[in-house]
Every structure is written in C-alpha cells, then in structure tokens.
C-alpha positions as a Markdown table, in Angstrom:
| # | Residue | x | y | z |
|---|---|---|---|---|
| 1 | Unk | 11.3 | 3.5 | -2.3 |
| 2 | Unk | 7.9 | 4.8 | -1.0 |
| 3 | Unk | 8.1 | 6.8 | -3.8 |
| 4 | Unk | 8.6 | 4.4 | -6.6 |
| 5 | Unk | 5.7 | 2.4 | -4.7 |
| 6 | Unk | 2.8 | 4.5 | -4.9 |
| 7 | Unk | 4.3 | 5.7 | -8.2 |
| 8 | Unk | 4.0 | 2.3 | -9.7 |
| 9 | Unk | 1.4 | 1.4 | -7.4 |
| 10 | Unk | -0.7 | 4.7 | -9.4 |
| 11 | Unk | 0.6 | 5.1 | -12.6 |
| 12 | Unk | -0.2 | 0.9 | -13.4 |
| 13 | Unk | 3.5 | 0.2 | -15.5 |
| 14 | Unk | 5.0 | -2.7 | -14.9 |
| 15 | Unk | 8.4 | -3.0 | -12.5 |
| 16 | Unk | 11.1 | -2.4 | -15.4 |
| 17 | Unk | 9.5 | 0.6 | -16.4 |
| 18 | Unk | 9.3 | 2.0 | -12.7 |
| 19 | Unk | 11.7 | 5.8 | -13.9 |
| 20 | Unk | 15.3 | 6.4 | -12.7 |
| 21 | Unk | 15.3 | 9.3 | -13.5 |
| 22 | Unk | 12.9 | 10.2 | -10.6 |
| 23 | Unk | 14.9 | 8.4 | -8.0 |
| 24 | Unk | 12.4 | 5.3 | -7.5 |
| 25 | Unk | 15.0 | 2.8 | -6.9 |
| 26 | Unk | 17.3 | 0.5 | -8.9 |
| 27 | Unk | 14.7 | 0.0 | -11.7 |
| 28 | Unk | 14.8 | -3.6 | -13.8 |
| 29 | Unk | 16.8 | -6.2 | -12.4 |
| 30 | Unk | 15.1 | -9.0 | -13.1 |
| 31 | Unk | 16.7 | -10.1 | -16.0 |
| 32 | Unk | 19.4 | -10.9 | -13.4 |
| 33 | Unk | 17.0 | -12.8 | -11.6 |
| 34 | Unk | 16.7 | -10.2 | -9.2 |
| 35 | Unk | 14.4 | -8.3 | -8.5 |
| 36 | Unk | 13.9 | -4.3 | -7.8 |
| 37 | Unk | 14.7 | -3.2 | -4.3 |
| 38 | Unk | 10.8 | -1.5 | -5.1 |
| 39 | Unk | 9.6 | -4.2 | -5.3 |
| 40 | Unk | 11.6 | -6.2 | -2.7 |
| 41 | Unk | 11.1 | -3.5 | 0.3 |
| 42 | Unk | 6.8 | -3.6 | -0.5 |
| 43 | Unk | 7.2 | -7.1 | -0.2 |
| 44 | Unk | 8.9 | -7.0 | 3.0 |
| 45 | Unk | 6.9 | -4.2 | 4.2 |
| 46 | Unk | 3.2 | -5.7 | 3.3 |
| 47 | Unk | 4.9 | -9.0 | 4.7 |
| 48 | Unk | 5.5 | -6.9 | 8.1 |
| 49 | Unk | 2.2 | -5.3 | 8.1 |
| 50 | Unk | 3.8 | -1.8 | 7.4 |
| 51 | Unk | 0.3 | -1.0 | 5.3 |
| 52 | Unk | -2.0 | -2.4 | 7.7 |
| 53 | Unk | -0.9 | -0.1 | 10.7 |
| 54 | Unk | -0.2 | 2.8 | 8.5 |
| 55 | Unk | -4.3 | 2.3 | 7.0 |
| 56 | Unk | -4.8 | 2.1 | 11.1 |
| 57 | Unk | -3.2 | 5.0 | 12.0 |
| 58 | Unk | -4.9 | 7.1 | 9.9 |
| 59 | Unk | -8.3 | 6.9 | 10.1 |
| 60 | Unk | -8.0 | 6.9 | 13.5 |
| 61 | Unk | -5.9 | 10.8 | 13.1 |
| 62 | Unk | -8.6 | 11.4 | 10.7 |
| 63 | Unk | -12.2 | 10.5 | 13.3 |
| 64 | Unk | -10.2 | 12.5 | 16.0 |
| 65 | Unk | -9.8 | 14.8 | 13.9 |
| 66 | Unk | -13.4 | 14.9 | 13.0 |
| 67 | Unk | -12.4 | 14.9 | 9.3 |
| 68 | Unk | -14.7 | 10.7 | 9.3 |
| 69 | Unk | -18.7 | 10.7 | 9.0 |
| 70 | Unk | -18.8 | 7.2 | 10.4 |
| 71 | Unk | -23.0 | 8.1 | 10.4 |
| 72 | Unk | -22.2 | 6.7 | 6.9 |
| 73 | Unk | -19.7 | 3.7 | 6.6 |
| 74 | Unk | -21.1 | 0.9 | 5.3 |
| 75 | Unk | -19.5 | -2.6 | 5.6 |
| 76 | Unk | -20.5 | -5.8 | 3.5 |
| 77 | Unk | -19.1 | -9.1 | 3.1 |
| 78 | Unk | -16.6 | -8.6 | 0.0 |
| 79 | Unk | -14.2 | -6.2 | 3.1 |
| 80 | Unk | -15.1 | -7.7 | 6.3 |
| 81 | Unk | -16.1 | -11.2 | 7.1 |
| 82 | Unk | -19.4 | -12.0 | 8.5 |
| 83 | Unk | -17.9 | -12.6 | 11.9 |
| 84 | Unk | -16.6 | -9.2 | 12.5 |
| 85 | Unk | -20.4 | -8.4 | 13.0 |
| 86 | Unk | -21.5 | -10.3 | 15.6 |
| 87 | Unk | -18.2 | -9.1 | 17.3 |
C-alpha cells in the first residue's frame, strides 16, 4: 500500500489510474462508491498521525547522524505558527 501511495503522490496521477500491474492495491473501485485500498490506507494513516511521526523520526535520525545542518534552517509563519517561536 505504501508503494502505491508514494507512486501516486510522486507522479500526481489520479487514484483511478493507479496501475494494478505494479501491485498497488485494488485500483479503481470508485464506480461502485468504494474508494481504493490505497486511498483508505492513506486516509487512515494520515488520521492516525503516521506521516507526522515518520517525519519526526527521520529528522531525529538524520540529526543524530550529523546529516542535517540546522544552522541553515529557516522557519516562517507559513509553515510554523508564530506562537511556536515563543516556546
């Protein structure tokens, strides 16, 4: 499922065009009023905070490995609420 989600997000194709040949889930089931398995998994993982946790784990791991240079980091109010800076 993750492979299908990543493929779709990287290519920008519609859910209906998710290729079954690549093993990416159930393809187009919207005609019957049921979303694809990849779509449901993306929805559920997003609601459960999986991607936010994954992002934090990756940042922490890269920082510990010395692969991120935080001295060149820049934040703005479009990505972080202004109140966050006060903490």
